[in-house]
N, C-alpha and C positions, 0 to 999 in steps of 0.2 A: 456478545455481538455488538456492533457499532455501525452507525451510518457514516459513509464516506462522503456522500453528496446528496443534497436534496434540491429539487427544483419545484417551484410553485407558480402556477399561472391562474389568474382570475379567481382566486380563492379568497372569499370574504373581502377585505380591503387591500389585499395583495394583488397588484397587477402582474408583477413578475419578481421573483426572488430566487436566487441560487446561492447556496452557501456550502462550504466544505468545513464541517465542524471538527473540533478537536476530538480525539479518541476518549478523552475523559471529561473534564469540566468545561461547559460552555455557558457563559452568562449572557443573557439577552436583556438589554436595559433600554429604557426610553419612557416617555410619558404615557399615561393611560390613553387608550384608544388608538394607538399607533400600529398595532398588529402583532404584539409580542405573543399573546395567547393564541392568535390565529396560526402562528408558526408551529407552536406546540400541538395544536389541534390537527394540523396537517400531518405531522409526524405520527401522532397517535393512530390515524385512520389506517395505517398499514398493518395494524393488529388484526384488521378484518371486522372489528367491532364498530358500532355506531359512535358518533361523536360523543364526547363527554359533556358537551354543551347543548346539543339539540338532537332530536330524533328525526328531524326533517332534512333530508339531503339537499333539497332545493335552497335552503338557507345558507348553504356553504358556498354557493356561487355568487360572485360579485354581481350586484344588482344591475350593472350595465352590460353584463355578459350573458351568453346563452349557456355556457358550460365552463367548467374548471378542470384543470388537470394537475396532478401531483406525480412526480417521478423521483425515484431514489435508487441509489446503489448502497448496499449494506453488506457487511462481512460477518459471517458466522464462523464457528469453529470448523465447519465442513467446507465452505466455499464462499465465493463472492456472488452476490445475487443482485438482480435488478427487479424492480417492481414499479408499476404505475397504476394510478387510480384516475378514472374519468368520471366526472360528475355532471349530470344535467338534471333530470327529474329524479334520477336514482344513481347509485354508484355502480361502476363496473371496474374490474381489476384484472391485471395480468402479472404473472410472475415468471421471470427469466424468459420473456418472449411468448409465453403461452397464456392465452386468455382463459380466465377462470370462470366457472359457471356461476359463482357468487363471490363477493369479496370475503365472505366468511371462510373460504378456503385458505385465506392467509393465516388464519388462526393456527398456531403451532409452527409456523414458518418464521414468524417475526414476533418478538415479545417486547412488551413495553408496560410500564406502570406509571400512572399519572396521578399527581396530587394538585388540586386546584382549591380555591376558596370554598367551592361547593362541598368538598370532602370534609370540611369542618362539621358538617351535619352528621358525620360518623359519631361524634361525641355529643353534639348539642341537641340533635333532634331525636325523634322517636325511633322505635326498633326497625321500621321498614327500611331505612337507609343502611342500617348495620347489616340486616339480612341481605340486602342487595349487594353490598361490598363483599360479604362472605361468599355468596353464590357466584358472583362474577370472578372472584379470585380463584375459587375451586375450578370453575369451568375453564380457566386459562390453562390449567395443568391437567385437566381430565375432562375431555369432551363428552365422555359418557355421562358424567354427572349432570350436565345440562339436560340430557334426555330423561334422566331419572327425575329431575326437578320438574320438567315440563309434564311428565306423566303424573306425578303426584298432584300438581296443580290442576291438571285436567280432572282427576278423580274428585278432588275437593269441589270443583265447579259443578260436576255432575251430581254430587251428593247435595250440595246446597240448592240446586234446582229442584231436587226431589223434596227437600224440606219445605220449599216454598209452595209446592204443588200438592203436598200431602193432605192439606185441609179439604181440598176439593176432590181428591182421589185417595182415600185412606188405604186402599190396597197397596199403594206404593210403600207403605211402612213395612210390609212383609219382606222387602228386599234390603232393608237397612243393614242387617247383619252382613250380608254379602258385600255391600259397599264398604262397611267398616273394616272387614278382613283385608280387602284389597288396599285400602288407604293405610292401614296399620303396617303392612309389609312395605309399601312404597315409601311411607313416611319414615320408617325405621332406617331404610337405606340412606335417606337424606340426612337424618340425624347422625348416623355413624360417620358419614363423610365429613360433616361439619365438626364433630367432636375431634376427629383425627387432624383436621386442618388447624383447629384452634390450638391443639398441642404444639404443632410445628410453629405456628405464629407466635405463641407465647415465648418460645425459646428464642426466636429471632428478634422479635420486636422489643423484648425486654432488654436485650444487649444493646440494640440501637438507641433505645430511649436513655439508657445509662450513659452512652456516649454523648448524646445531645445535651443531657442535663449536667454534664460534668461529674457523673457518678454520684449526684446528690439526691436523686430520686429513683424510686422503683416502680416499674409498670407491671401490672398483672391484667390478664384477660381471662374472662370466664364465659363459658357457654351456658346460657340460662334457657332451659327447656321447660315447657309446661307439661311435658310428659315425664312423670317422676320416675325415671329409670334408675336402677342401681347397678345393673350389669351393662357393659358397653357392647355386648353381643347383639347382633342384629335381631335374631329370633326372640331374645328376651325383651328387647325394646318393643318389638312388634306386639308381643303378648300384653305388655303393660299398656301400650298405646290403645289397643283394642278395648281393654277394660276401662281405660280412661274415657274413651268415647261413649261406652255404655253408661258410665256414671253421669256424664253430662248430657245424655240424650234428651231428657225432659226439658232442660234449659235450651238446648239446640233447637228442639222442635218449636219452642216458644219464640226464639229469636230468628228461626229459619236460617241458621248459619252454623257452621262447624267451628266450635270454639277451641278445640284441642288439636295440637299438632305443630310441626315445625314451621308452618306458615304464620304462627303467632310467637315464635321464639325470639330471643334477643342475645346480645353480647354485652357483658358488663366490663367496663374499663376502669381500673383502679390505679390511682397514683398514691404511693405510700399508704395503701390500704383504704383510701377514701375515694368515693365516686368522682371520677373526672367530670362527668356530666353535671353533677349538682354543685360541686365545690371547687373544680379546677379553674385556675386563672386562664385568661385568653392565651397566654403563652404556653401554658401547660397543655391546654386542649389542642392547640395547633401542633405542639411537639408530639403528643400522643397520636393524633391523626396521621402525622407524617411517619411516625414509627411503624404504624400498622401498614402503611403503603410500602415503606422500605423493607419491612419484614416480608411482605408479599414478594418483593423482588428477590430477596435472598432464597425464598422457597423455590421460586422458578429456577434460579441458578442451580440449586441443589438437585432438583428433580429433572431438569431439562439440559443441564450442562451449559447453559448460556446465560450471561448476564443480560437481563432485559434493559432496554433503554429507559432511563428514568426522566420523567418530565415533571418539574416542580414549578408550578405557576403561582407567583406572588407568595412564596413560602416564607420570605424573609421578614415581612411585617409582623410586628409584635413579638419578635424573637430577640433576646439580648445578644450581645456580641459573642459570648461563649457558644451559644446555639448556632448562630450564623457561621462562625468559624468552622464548626464541625461540618456543616453542609458544604461550605466552599472548599475546604482543604483536607477533609478526612474521608472522602468517599472515592478512593482510588480504585482502579481496575474495572470501572464501569463507566459507560458514557452517560453523562448527566447534562440536562438542559435546565437552566434556572432563569426565570424572568424576575426582574425587579425594576423599580423606578429610580432608585437612588444611585447616583454615580459613586457615592462614597462607598457603597457596598462593593463595587467593582474593584476598588483600590486594595481591598483585603484579600483578593484572590492571588494565591502564590503561583499557580501554573494553570494553563488552559487557554481558552480563546474568549474574546469579548466581542459581541455584536451589538451595535446600536441600531434600533429600529425606529424609523421615522416615516410617517405617512405610508406605511406598508412596504418600506424598502429598507434593506440593510445598508446603512450609510458608512459603517466603519468595519 
């Protein structure tokens, strides 16, 4: 899929902007604070998800305005589509002239993958951000997974409340086995989905990382579960998970928290067999994070039959010329938007379109 046109009004610092992007590479350059990331953020919102920068819709509206509006026409393999998003205190959306009950109805109609500096936390920070990346990526291709994850988190919340109240009401302890059985089954479903996704991601991301690094480095991704499963069958994992919770019950009662399960799992990223988080350079960490996001895009293409729109915000900094050249000139057959500050970067683009953003306007 690709965007044919996008119009933006009163969004962040953008009073009005209308552009007709290239079907493949689009470079958006300009100084910091001019609106480059705001353009990418507007494009992303058509996924139906929240902004990748804020959870508050009101922050998306220009401070001098009451509301903002974004409209686009985009082409999929099936048809040409139009969509619009209206933002005041919250977002409303329409698709092909039909008002949607929620912007989330755009999920599955419009695909995009975004990389921004915040995604470096995939490598640098703790496991929470890596779990969030994994869960969001799976949810884009499987809406049922989001419901499974919500149900599991609900069960964990209920059990943790029980653990906190057990001291005052010891009879609650009699129900712990029932809760653990439900959690084990729900958690096993989450773990199986994550294991399967990591296998697909390993295949795609490792090839991309090889291209970015000039085939000089190897990327590996491992799913680290605190449920010591041996079989990848859901029922087998559920049984092991239940036993694991039994084993940790005394400690959980003391801490008043459930210590075992997929809500505590992690992903390990290795470059040439060494931890990227502990020992990777800035360029390696950025390349690894980017490879995960581009691998996510390839999975969407394989499963949904559409190339997602790829948004790369400030991806060029701290990458050498070999890695920059891969991003600018080796990502054909998909629509890509790349922001950067350096005009020198633009000169290395072989084909595509260039937009200069200044004070919230496309001036070139």
